[in-house]
C-alpha positions in Angstrom: 20.8 -42.4 35.4 17.2 -40.7 34.2 15.0 -41.7 36.9 12.2 -42.7 34.2 12.4 -45.3 32.0 11.5 -43.7 28.5 12.1 -47.1 26.3 8.2 -47.3 25.2 7.5 -43.9 26.1 6.0 -41.7 23.4 8.1 -38.2 23.0 7.5 -35.8 20.2 11.3 -35.6 20.2 14.6 -37.5 21.1 17.6 -35.8 21.0 21.0 -37.3 21.3 23.8 -35.5 22.9 27.6 -35.8 23.4 28.1 -35.4 27.5 31.9 -35.4 27.0 31.7 -32.0 25.1 31.3 -28.4 26.2 28.1 -26.3 26.4 25.3 -28.7 26.2 22.7 -26.0 25.8 23.8 -25.2 22.3 24.6 -28.7 21.4 21.0 -29.1 22.3 19.8 -26.3 20.6 21.6 -26.8 17.6 20.4 -30.3 17.1 17.0 -28.8 17.7 17.5 -26.3 15.1 18.6 -28.5 12.8 15.4 -30.6 13.1 13.2 -28.3 12.5 15.0 -27.3 9.3 15.2 -30.8 8.1 11.5 -31.3 8.9 12.1 -33.2 11.8 9.9 -31.5 14.1 7.0 -29.5 12.3 5.9 -26.8 12.5 2.8 -27.1 15.6 5.1 -30.0 16.9 4.5 -29.4 21.1 7.8 -30.9 22.6 8.2 -32.5 25.6 8.0 -31.1 29.0 11.6 -29.7 30.2 11.9 -31.7 33.3 11.2 -34.8 31.3 13.1 -34.0 28.7 16.0 -33.2 31.1 15.0 -36.7 32.7 16.0 -38.5 29.3 18.6 -36.7 28.8 20.3 -37.2 32.4 20.8 -33.3 32.0 19.7 -30.7 34.4 16.5 -28.6 33.8 18.3 -25.3 33.2 20.4 -26.7 30.4 17.0 -27.4 28.6 15.4 -24.2 29.5 18.7 -22.1 27.6 18.4 -24.3 25.1 15.1 -23.5 24.3 15.5 -20.1 25.2 18.3 -19.7 22.5 15.8 -21.0 19.4 12.2 -19.5 21.2 15.0 -16.1 20.2 15.6 -16.7 16.7 12.0 -17.4 16.3 11.5 -21.4 16.1 9.9 -22.1 19.0 6.8 -20.8 21.1 5.8 -21.0 24.5 2.3 -20.4 25.9 1.9 -20.3 30.0 0.1 -23.6 30.6 0.2 -25.2 27.3 3.9 -25.4 26.9 6.6 -24.9 24.1 5.2 -25.4 20.4 7.5 -25.1 17.5 6.6 -22.1 15.7 4.0 -22.5 12.4 5.9 -19.8 11.0 9.5 -21.6 12.0 10.1 -22.4 7.9 7.9 -19.7 6.3 10.1 -17.4 3.9 10.1 -13.6 5.8 11.8 -12.2 2.3 9.1 -10.8 0.4 11.3 -9.2 -2.2 12.6 -12.0 -5.1 16.4 -12.6 -4.7 16.4 -14.4 -8.1 14.7 -13.6 -11.5 11.2 -13.9 -11.6 11.2 -14.6 -15.3 7.6 -14.6 -16.1 5.5 -14.4 -13.3 3.2 -11.8 -12.9 4.2 -10.4 -9.4 1.1 -9.9 -7.1 3.4 -10.6 -4.2 5.8 -7.7 -3.2 3.7 -4.5 -1.9 4.2 -1.5 -4.0 2.2 1.6 -5.6 1.2 1.8 -9.2 3.7 4.0 -11.5 1.8 6.7 -12.6 3.6 9.0 -10.4 6.7 8.3 -12.1 7.8 10.5 -14.2 6.5 13.2 -12.0 9.7 12.1 -9.7 11.6 12.1 -12.7 10.9 15.4 -13.9 11.6 16.7 -10.5 15.0 15.1 -10.3 16.2 16.0 -13.3 15.1 19.8 -12.7 17.5 19.8 -8.9 20.6 17.6 -11.2 20.7 20.6 -13.2 21.4 23.1 -10.5 24.9 24.6 -10.2 25.5 23.1 -7.5 24.1 19.8 -8.0 27.2 18.2 -6.1 26.2 18.7 -3.1 24.1 16.0 -3.1 26.7 13.5 -3.3 28.3 14.4 -0.3 27.0 14.3 3.4 23.9 15.9 5.0 24.7 19.8 5.9 23.3 20.7 8.9 21.0 23.8 7.2 19.9 21.4 5.1 18.4 19.2 7.3 16.4 22.5 8.7 14.0 23.1 5.7 14.1 19.2 5.1 12.4 18.8 8.5 10.4 21.7 7.8 9.2 19.4 4.8 8.3 16.5 7.6 6.5 18.4 9.9 4.9 18.8 6.9 4.3 15.9 5.9 3.8 14.6 9.3 0.9 16.8 9.8 -1.2 15.0 7.0 -0.5 11.9 9.0 -2.5 13.8 11.8 0.4 14.0 14.1 1.9 17.6 15.9 5.5 17.4 15.6 8.7 19.5 16.1 11.6 19.5 14.3 13.6 18.1 17.9 12.3 15.0 17.8 12.0 14.3 14.1 15.1 11.4 12.7 15.6 10.4 9.3 15.8 6.4 8.2 16.5 4.8 5.2 13.3 3.5 4.5 10.2 2.0 7.2 12.3 -1.3 7.6 15.5 0.6 8.8 14.1 3.0 11.0 11.8 -0.3 12.0 15.3 -1.8 13.1 16.7 1.2 14.6 13.7 1.1 17.2 14.3 -2.2 18.1 18.4 -2.0 18.8 18.1 1.2 20.2 15.2 0.8 22.8 14.6 -3.6 23.2 17.5 -5.8 24.5 17.9 -9.6 23.7 15.4 -11.5 25.1 12.9 -8.5 25.6 9.5 -8.7 24.2 6.8 -7.0 22.2 3.2 -7.4 21.6 2.3 -7.8 18.0 -1.1 -9.1 15.4 -1.1 -13.3 15.4 -0.1 -12.0 11.4 1.9 -9.0 11.0 4.4 -7.4 8.8 7.4 -9.8 8.0 10.1 -7.3 8.2 9.4 -6.5 12.3 9.7 -10.5 11.8 13.0 -10.3 10.3 14.5 -7.8 12.5 13.1 -8.9 15.7 14.8 -12.7 15.2 18.3 -11.0 14.3 18.5 -9.0 17.7 16.8 -11.8 19.4 13.7 -10.0 20.5 10.7 -12.2 21.1 7.4 -11.2 19.5 4.1 -12.1 21.4 1.2 -12.7 19.3 -2.1 -11.6 20.4 -5.2 -12.8 19.7 -7.6 -11.5 17.0 -11.3 -10.5 18.0 -13.4 -9.0 14.5 -9.7 -8.6 13.3 -8.3 -6.5 15.6 -6.4 -7.5 19.2 -8.5 -8.8 21.5 -8.8 -6.6 24.8 -9.1 -9.4 27.3 -6.0 -11.8 25.2 -3.7 -8.3 25.0 -4.5 -7.4 28.8 -3.4 -10.8 30.1 -0.2 -11.0 27.4 1.0 -7.2 29.5 0.3 -9.1 32.4 1.4 -12.0 32.0 4.6 -12.6 29.1 6.2 -9.1 30.5 5.5 -7.3 27.2 8.1 -4.4 26.7 6.6 -2.7 23.6 4.0 -3.4 21.6 3.8 -2.9 17.8 0.6 -2.0 15.2 0.1 -0.8 11.9 -3.8 1.0 12.5 -4.2 2.0 8.8 -4.4 -0.9 6.0 -2.6 -3.4 8.7 -0.2 -5.5 6.7 -1.2 -8.2 5.7 -5.0 -8.3 6.8 -5.7 -5.1 5.2 -7.8 -4.2 8.5 -8.1 -0.4 9.3 -8.2 -0.4 13.3 -11.7 1.0 14.9 -11.2 4.4 16.6 -12.4 2.3 19.8 -9.5 -0.1 19.7 -6.8 2.8 19.4 -8.2 4.1 22.3 -7.7 0.7 24.3 -4.4 0.3 23.1 -3.1 4.2 23.9 -5.3 3.3 27.5 -3.1 -0.1 28.2 -0.1 1.3 26.8 0.1 3.8 29.6 -1.7 1.2 32.1 0.9 -1.0 31.5 4.0 1.4 30.8 4.5 -0.2 26.8 6.7 1.1 24.1 4.2 1.8 21.3 5.3 1.4 18.0 3.0 2.9 15.3 3.9 1.8 11.8 2.4 4.7 9.2 3.5 3.6 6.0 0.1 3.4 4.5 -1.5 6.2 6.0 -1.7 8.3 3.2 -3.8 5.8 1.1 -6.5 4.8 4.1 -9.4 7.4 5.2 -8.4 9.8 7.5 -8.0 8.2 11.1 -6.6 9.4 14.2 -3.2 7.6 14.9 -2.2 6.3 18.2 0.7 8.7 18.2 -2.2 11.6 18.6 -3.5 10.0 21.9 -0.9 8.6 24.0 1.9 11.4 22.1 4.4 10.9 25.1 5.2 7.1 24.7 4.3 6.4 20.8 7.6 6.5 17.8 5.7 7.0 14.6 7.1 5.5 11.7 6.3 7.3 8.6 7.3 5.7 5.1 7.5 7.2 1.8 8.1 3.6 0.2 4.1 3.0 -0.2 2.7 6.7 -0.4 4.9 8.2 -2.8 7.7 5.6 -4.5 9.6 2.5 -3.0 13.0 3.9 -4.8 13.2 7.0 -2.2 14.2 4.9 0.5 13.1 7.7 3.2 10.7 7.2 5.9 10.5 9.9 8.6 10.6 8.6 12.6 8.6 11.1 14.9 9.6 10.3 19.2 9.0 11.1 21.9 12.1 13.2 23.7 12.1 10.3 26.1 13.3 8.0 23.2 14.7 10.2 20.8 18.8 9.6 21.8 18.5 5.6 21.5 17.2 5.6 18.6 19.5 8.0 17.3 22.3 6.4 18.4 20.9 3.2 16.3 20.2 5.1 13.4 23.7 6.4 13.3 25.5 2.8 14.2 23.0 1.4 11.4 23.5 3.8 8.4 25.9 6.9 9.8 23.6 9.4 7.6 20.5 8.7 4.7 21.1 9.5 1.4 20.9 13.6 0.8 19.8 13.0 -3.0 16.7 10.9 -1.8 16.0 13.3 1.2 16.1 16.3 -0.7 14.3 15.1 -3.2 11.5 14.0 -1.0 11.5 17.2 0.8 11.4 19.0 -2.4 8.1 16.7 -3.5 6.3 17.2 0.1 6.7 21.8 -0.5 5.9 21.6 -3.8 2.4 20.4 -3.2 3.3 17.4 -5.9 2.8 14.9 -3.1 -0.9 15.6 -3.6 -0.7 15.0 -7.0 1.0 11.9 -6.4 -1.3 10.8 -3.5 -4.4 11.7 -5.6 -3.1 9.6 -8.4 -2.3 6.5 -6.8 -5.8 6.3 -4.8 -7.6 6.9 -8.3 -5.6 4.2 -10.3 -5.5 2.2 -7.1 -9.4 2.1 -6.6 -10.0 1.0 -10.4 -7.6 -1.9 -9.8 -10.1 -2.9 -6.9 -13.1 -2.9 -8.5 -11.3 -5.0 -11.3 -10.4 -7.5 -8.6 -13.6 -6.9 -6.9 -14.9 -8.0 -10.3 -13.0 -11.4 -10.6 -13.1 -12.5 -6.8 -16.3 -11.5 -5.8 -17.5 -14.3 -5.1 -15.1 -14.9 -2.0 -14.2 -13.5 1.2 -11.1 -10.8 0.2 -9.9 -8.2 2.9 -9.2 -4.8 2.1 -10.8 -1.2 0.8 -10.5 0.4 -2.9 -7.8 2.5 -1.7 -5.9 -0.3 -0.2 -2.9 -1.2 -2.7 -3.2 -5.5 -1.3 -6.2 -7.6 -0.6 -5.9 -10.2 1.7 -7.9 -13.3 0.1 -9.3 -16.0 2.6 -9.0 -19.3 0.7 -12.0 -21.4 0.4 -11.8 -25.1 1.5 -8.8 -27.0 2.8 -5.7 -25.5 1.1 -3.8 -23.8 2.9 -1.5 -20.6 2.2 1.6 -22.1 1.1 -0.2 -24.5 -1.0 -2.1 -22.2 -3.2 1.0 -19.8 -3.1 3.1 -22.8 -4.6 0.3 -23.8 -7.0 0.1 -20.2 -7.7 3.8 -19.7 -9.1 3.4 -22.7 -11.0 0.9 -21.2 -13.1 3.1 -17.7 -12.9 1.6 -15.7 -10.3 3.7 -14.8 -7.4 1.4 -14.3 -4.1 2.2 -14.7 -0.6 0.9 -16.9 2.0 -0.1 -16.2 5.9 2.7 -18.5 7.2 4.8 -15.5 6.0 3.2 -13.0 8.4 1.7 -15.6 11.3 3.6 -15.5 14.5 4.9 -18.1 17.2 2.0 -20.3 18.1 -0.7 -19.0 15.8 -1.9 -20.7 13.0 -1.8 -19.2 10.2 -5.0 -18.8 8.7 -6.1 -20.0 5.2 -5.2 -17.1 3.0 -2.6 -15.2 0.7 -2.1 -11.6 0.1 -2.7 -10.2 -3.1 -0.7 -6.9 -4.1 -2.9 -5.5 -6.7 -1.3 -2.6 -7.9 2.5 -4.9 -8.4 1.8 -6.0 -11.9 2.7 -3.2 -14.1 -0.6 -3.0 -15.9 -3.6 -3.6 -15.8 -3.7 -6.3 -18.6 -1.3 -7.8 -16.4 -3.4 -7.6 -13.5 -6.3 -9.1 -15.6 -4.0 -11.8 -16.6 -3.0 -12.9 -13.0 -6.3 -12.7 -11.3 -7.8 -14.8 -13.9 -5.4 -17.5 -13.4 -6.0 -16.9 -9.9 -9.6 -17.5 -10.3 -9.1 -20.7 -12.2 -7.3 -22.4 -9.8 -9.6 -21.4 -7.0 -12.2 -23.1 -8.8 -10.3 -26.3 -9.7 
């Protein structure tokens, strides 16, 4: 029997379990998950202390601990030493940023895609490739001889990102998300912990949740990781790695200061952290020093072509130190077997032909034009992001939440994404939304979308 009487005792959660069945911890975990999904337990709710809940259910504390851990590794719960266990603020958020359904007449300002003016350049190069007498080889597996020169192109691409790498440390993946998933699968294990910004790229959240890897949100100061909070997390949370987006951080559009990048490199060395650096937006940002150049022996750098060239290329380059290369390579093989020879060859030719410079210049020019329009419409609001960033982080006035504004915008015909999609664990989501300024098909469509958003904000 329970030691205490709970008849009139306030508890945020009073589950019911059948003790005649086996695996009590799984039964408890399933009930907890269902109560969160069905909104019986709301995001931010503090759960009863484990000993208290165990006494209430008349079961072992270890059973409660195991049930909480199962839900924690699914991203449903977050625990903080000294504060307790909470339902994660993002437990019910939709982290998938590409719509499966038909958006109809929605103006797309959710998915981050580059503007499309350079697509005809890629199409002409692709036509040239397919007109060659041996074009059929691009529909087979990659051959070793092809890979050598394609790695030459990768070396050139990565040098533009500020990295000096050799052939043997380069791996190919089917896009940045695929590369990040392979890194997590290859280097981390179920239950491992990785430090991230309090709001971070939703793709790392979905991959980590699928693999049972826990993301630890690091508190922010001036829109960057707070140094003391990072050190405290290293000391107390058992972090094995850290994930950073130094250039045009997704979703907050912040470019990390050089001082902060140096701090992260130093702390990674001091606490033996694996650094995962996402360089997806490096080409569109002003030239910066990547963390990988400051601590090359423990940083894996992922450089995707999806935002700097075109999302349909589905190719990313991974620059890995020798220490991690084998495990990541094995994970990539398990996930993909190989990358598309056609897309790899097309990307390589874009780089070595000099076409990359033309494409980047077009993207930068047209993105600046679009951002000037955004500034004109939203000049009275706090809208983060520089002129070359393909998305902006709009702080909402008053008490309106990101989710509420996302819903209202969608009803009015515009798709934007709320901060809840990017918040991690116990992080209270900012009252903000991410706006993808290059996603609308035309300038006219962009202006229409901005006009609708401005009217909503003025209501």
